[in-house]
C-alpha positions in Angstrom: 99.0 83.4 132.0 95.1 82.8 132.0 93.8 83.9 128.4 90.1 83.1 127.9 88.6 83.2 124.4 85.0 84.7 123.6 84.0 83.3 120.6 86.0 80.7 119.0 85.3 81.5 115.5 88.2 81.8 112.9 90.1 84.5 114.7 89.6 83.2 118.4 90.0 79.7 117.3 93.3 80.5 115.3 94.8 83.1 118.4 93.6 80.9 120.9 95.2 78.0 119.1 98.7 79.2 118.8 98.8 80.5 122.2 97.8 77.7 123.8 100.4 75.4 121.8 102.7 78.2 123.2 102.1 77.3 127.0 99.6 79.7 127.3 96.3 78.4 129.7 93.6 79.2 127.5 89.7 78.4 127.6 87.7 78.6 124.8 84.6 79.9 125.4 82.2 78.3 122.6 78.7 77.2 122.0 76.4 74.5 119.7 77.9 72.1 117.4 81.6 73.8 117.7 82.0 73.5 122.1 81.0 69.7 121.4 83.4 69.0 118.4 86.3 70.6 120.3 85.2 69.0 123.3 85.3 65.4 122.3 88.3 65.5 119.4 90.0 69.0 120.4 90.4 72.4 118.0 92.2 72.0 114.8 93.4 74.8 112.5 94.6 74.2 108.8 96.6 76.9 108.4 99.6 77.8 105.0 101.6 78.3 108.7 101.6 75.4 109.7 98.6 73.0 111.1 97.9 72.6 114.7 96.0 70.0 116.6 94.9 71.4 120.2 93.6 68.1 122.2 92.3 68.2 125.1 91.0 72.0 124.5 89.6 73.4 127.3 86.1 74.5 126.6 82.8 75.5 128.0 79.7 77.8 126.8 79.9 78.9 130.8 82.2 81.9 131.9 81.4 81.6 135.3 83.0 77.9 135.5 86.4 79.8 134.3 86.9 81.9 136.9 89.3 85.6 137.0 91.7 85.3 133.6 94.7 87.9 132.9 93.2 88.3 128.9 90.0 88.0 127.4 90.1 88.0 123.6 87.2 89.5 122.9 86.3 88.1 119.2 82.4 87.8 119.1 80.3 89.1 116.2 79.1 92.9 116.4 75.5 91.7 117.5 76.9 89.8 120.4 78.7 93.0 122.5 76.5 93.4 124.9 75.2 90.3 126.0 78.4 88.6 125.7 80.3 91.6 127.9 77.8 90.7 130.4 78.0 86.9 130.4 82.0 87.2 130.9 81.9 89.7 133.8 82.7 86.6 136.1 85.7 86.4 134.4 87.3 90.1 134.7 89.4 90.9 137.6 90.7 93.9 138.7 93.4 94.0 136.4 92.2 92.1 133.5 92.5 93.4 129.9 89.9 92.3 127.5 90.9 92.9 124.3 88.2 93.7 121.5 88.9 92.2 118.4 85.8 93.0 116.4 85.2 94.3 113.0 84.3 97.9 113.0 85.4 100.9 115.6 82.8 100.7 118.6 82.9 97.4 120.5 85.7 98.5 123.1 83.0 102.0 123.3 79.7 99.0 123.8 82.1 97.4 126.8 82.7 100.4 128.9 79.4 100.7 130.4 79.3 96.7 131.0 82.6 96.5 132.4 84.4 99.8 133.5 87.0 101.7 130.8 90.1 100.1 133.7 88.9 96.6 131.5 88.8 97.6 128.0 91.6 97.4 125.7 91.4 97.9 122.0 92.7 95.4 119.2 92.5 94.9 115.8 92.8 91.7 114.5 94.6 90.6 111.4 93.9 87.3 110.3 91.6 85.4 107.8 90.2 82.4 109.1 86.6 80.5 109.5 85.3 77.4 110.9 85.0 75.2 108.4 83.3 72.3 110.1 82.7 72.1 114.0 85.7 72.2 115.8 88.4 73.0 112.4 89.5 76.3 111.7 90.7 76.9 108.2 93.0 79.9 107.7 93.3 81.7 104.4 96.9 83.2 103.7 99.9 83.4 106.1 99.1 86.6 108.6 98.4 87.0 111.7 99.0 90.2 113.1 97.2 91.6 116.5 97.6 95.1 117.1 96.5 96.0 120.9 96.9 99.0 123.3 95.8 101.3 125.8 93.2 103.8 125.1 95.7 106.4 126.3 98.6 104.9 124.6 100.7 103.8 127.8 102.7 100.9 127.9 101.2 99.0 130.9 102.6 96.2 132.3 99.9 93.8 131.1 100.0 95.2 127.6 103.9 94.4 127.3 103.6 90.8 128.8 100.7 90.6 126.2 102.9 91.6 123.3 105.5 88.5 124.6 103.5 85.9 124.6 102.1 86.8 121.3 106.0 86.6 120.1 106.4 83.3 121.8 103.6 82.2 120.3 103.9 83.1 116.4 101.7 85.7 116.2 103.1 89.6 115.2 101.6 90.9 118.5 101.9 94.7 118.0 101.6 97.2 121.0 100.5 100.2 119.8 100.7 103.8 121.3 97.9 105.0 118.9 95.4 102.4 119.0 92.8 104.8 117.7 94.5 105.0 114.5 95.4 101.5 113.9 91.4 100.9 114.5 90.3 103.1 112.0 93.5 101.9 109.3 91.9 98.7 109.6 88.2 100.2 109.2 88.9 102.3 106.2 89.9 98.7 104.6 87.3 96.8 106.2 83.9 98.7 106.1 84.5 98.9 102.1 85.9 95.4 101.6 83.1 93.9 103.3 80.7 95.7 101.3 82.2 95.8 98.0 82.7 92.1 98.4 79.0 91.2 100.1 77.6 93.1 97.2 79.7 91.5 94.0 79.8 88.2 96.2 83.3 87.2 94.7 86.6 87.5 96.6 89.5 90.2 96.0 90.9 88.4 93.4 87.7 88.6 90.9 87.7 92.3 91.5 90.8 93.9 91.9 91.9 94.5 87.8 88.4 96.0 87.1 88.4 99.2 87.0 85.0 100.1 87.5 85.1 98.1 90.9 88.5 99.6 92.1 86.5 102.9 91.8 84.1 102.1 93.6 86.8 100.4 96.3 88.9 104.0 96.0 85.6 105.7 96.6 84.6 104.1 99.7 88.0 104.2 101.3 87.9 108.0 100.5 84.5 108.2 102.6 86.2 106.3 105.6 89.2 108.3 105.9 87.3 111.6 105.5 84.7 110.3 108.4 87.6 109.4 110.5 89.7 112.8 110.3 86.0 114.4 110.9 86.3 112.7 113.9 89.8 113.8 114.7 91.1 110.6 114.2 95.0 111.4 112.6 95.4 109.0 109.4 98.3 108.4 107.1 98.2 110.8 103.8 98.2 107.6 101.9 95.7 106.1 103.5 93.6 105.0 100.3 96.9 104.0 98.9 98.0 101.6 101.7 94.6 99.9 101.5 94.3 99.4 97.7 98.0 97.8 98.3 96.5 95.3 100.3 93.9 94.4 98.0 97.1 94.0 95.1 98.6 91.7 97.7 95.8 89.9 98.8 95.8 86.1 98.2 93.2 85.8 95.2 90.2 84.1 97.0 90.1 86.2 100.0 87.0 87.1 100.8 85.7 89.9 103.6 83.8 87.4 106.5 80.7 89.5 106.0 80.9 88.1 102.5 81.3 84.6 103.5 78.6 84.6 106.2 76.2 86.4 103.1 76.8 83.7 100.8 76.0 81.2 104.0 72.7 82.9 104.5 73.7 84.0 108.2 73.6 87.2 109.7 75.4 90.2 108.7 77.6 93.1 110.5 76.4 95.1 108.2 74.8 98.1 110.5 78.4 98.4 112.4 80.3 98.5 108.9 79.0 100.5 105.9 75.4 101.6 108.1 78.4 102.9 110.8 80.1 104.7 108.1 76.3 106.5 106.9 75.6 107.4 110.5 78.5 109.0 111.7 79.0 110.8 108.4 75.3 112.5 108.8 76.1 113.7 112.5 79.6 115.1 110.9 78.4 116.2 107.6 81.1 113.9 105.3 79.0 112.7 102.3 79.4 108.8 102.4 77.4 108.2 98.7 79.0 104.9 98.3 78.6 103.1 102.0 74.8 104.5 101.7 74.2 102.7 98.5 75.9 99.5 99.7 74.4 99.7 103.3 70.8 100.3 101.4 71.9 97.0 98.9 72.6 94.7 101.7 70.0 95.8 104.4 67.7 93.5 103.3 70.3 90.6 103.9 71.1 92.4 107.9 69.0 89.0 109.8 70.0 86.5 107.2 68.6 85.4 103.8 65.3 87.0 103.4 62.5 84.4 103.4 
């Protein structure tokens, strides 16, 4: 099974290393110091699940040198979706599945005009990991889950085969027959937690026992769920309570990736998270005051720490 990982950060690096360790032919598309480190000394993943050192590591910054693959794990940041989608065209054959593992809910829609509807398979990443230093991925907690599926709910042969490969790699690979519901279940959590943690600059363990902050979490969750339902997405009746349960059970040092990026002075994905909630809320006449406040307060940091 030939797999290309586009964006070898915490998500792509974590999944890709596990799949390679299980015997898949994995090539990482990366750049800069991270790529140089992987070429020189391989890719290391430090995790409570057990450490992995993938050496040698197949890695390049040129997708054209890889050729068509069976699967692409598409793990770039949300602002790179269109440019990366155009760059990976040489790796996408007639049966290739490009599994979109971005935060947010629209990456797959944005890729379809570039790669065609058949190529795109929406997915949901459930892993907390970041690049600790070039060539080193550090995972927080032990969750390594990936949900994916054809948009029409079919159990296609390519989706079934990938689920089986995930099992061999120790990844909890879930073949979904309702992938849009799964995307929005994560979006309720992700868009809200990212905003609150970025605003407070604190991990979940410093926030979840504060009644005032919990009220903010709850209001944010309710807004995203209301927007999703206005779009016709089926969501569980207890989605807000489920999302609170995630916070209660998460490792105390867990921090949303957008908050990590903010603290590092990097660009943040705000326009596709709280910004998207506000945009869709306005379009469908759903009030989103909590996300509107978080979007306004964090907008000066969208391109990194203001000069």
